[in-house]
N, C-alpha and C positions, 0 to 999 in steps of 0.2 A: 813854764812851758806856755802857759795862758795868753802870757802876754807876747810870744813868740809868735803864735798861732793868729793872734789879732785882737784879745779882749783888752779893753781898757783898764786902767789901773783902777778906776772907781768901779768897773763891774766886778773885778776881781776883789777890791777891799769891801766894799759895802754890798756886792750881791745883785742879781739880777733875777734871781727866780722866787717865786713866791711858795713855792712848794712846801709841804711840809709843816702843817699845823701853826700858820701864819708866820713863821719864821722866815726872815729873807736869808736867803743861802747864796754864796757866791757861785757856786755849780752842785749840780747834781751829781751823782756817782758816775754817771756814762756821758757826761759834758765833754770831757776830753777825748774820750775814745770816738764818741760822735764826731768831734772837729777833726780828728786826726784821720780818720775815715774817709774824709772828703778831699784829703789833699792828695797831689799826686806824688809819685816816687821820688821825684827830685825835690819837690817842697818839703817833703818829711825828712829826706836826708839833711836839707839845709837845716831845719829846726833842730834835728839832731845834734848836728855838728854846732851849731851855734849855742845850744845848751851846754854843751861838754865845754866848750871854750868860757862860758859866763861862770861855771863852777870853778873851773880852773882859775880864772882872773879874780875869783871872790876867794880863791885858797881853800876850797871845800875839799878838794882833792889833792892831798900830800903823799900818795903813794909813791914808792919807787919800785916796788914789784907787782908785775901784773899776771894774771892769769887768762887764758884763751879758753873760751866755751863755745861749743857748736851744737846745733839742735837741727833737726828734721822740722819743717813743717809742709805737712801734706795738704795737697789741693789736688782739683780734677786737671785734665790735661787741658783745660779749654783756657787756663791762666796762661797770660803771653810771660814767656821766658819761664816758663817752669822745667826744671829738669826732669829726666826720666831715668829710673833704674829698673832694671829687669833681673829676677832671679828666679831659680827654680828650688823647688822643696819638695822632700820626700813626704807623702801622706798616707796614711793607713786607714783604710775604709774599715767596717763594721766587722768585715768577715776575715780582717787580718791581710788584705791584699795590699801590697805597697804600690805606689803610683806617683810618677814625677809631675808637679803641677807647677807651671811657670806663671809668675806675679810680675805685673808692672805697677810701679807706683811713680805717682807725678809729685812734685814740689821743690823748695827750696832749702838751701842749707843757710840757717840764721848763724851767724858767728858775732860773739861780743868780747871785747876786752874789758876785765874789770880789775881794778885795784884790789888786792888782797887783802889789804889791812881795812880799808872803807867800805868794800864790796860794790863802790860806784862803778857803773859802767861807763868809760870814756870813748870807747869805740864801739861800731856794729856795722855790720854788712851782710849782705844778702846775695847769693849765687847761686 
């Protein structure tokens, strides 16, 4: 993953961070997340697809049965392309009076396809 983002083999192998009691470390725990955060959606999708192809090429994914999993990712209405769902719910106040309240949530639906045996994500998407 680091190679696909642009880190050199030397940086990955020998390290570039001097943090932590004089040890040279290849990355800090947040290095990958920080690097991915700066990419566009198309760049991240390309890196993900390339990483999956690398795993398959190296024969690290031999699954023949896959499962699909979905998860909601909540955001504010200001995020570009965020979907919206509006629903009503009955709530009871402290005096026992029941009222119907309408809520609106914004977000994305993240889908992933995983190998059942290896638990390796082989595909993902956001809609």
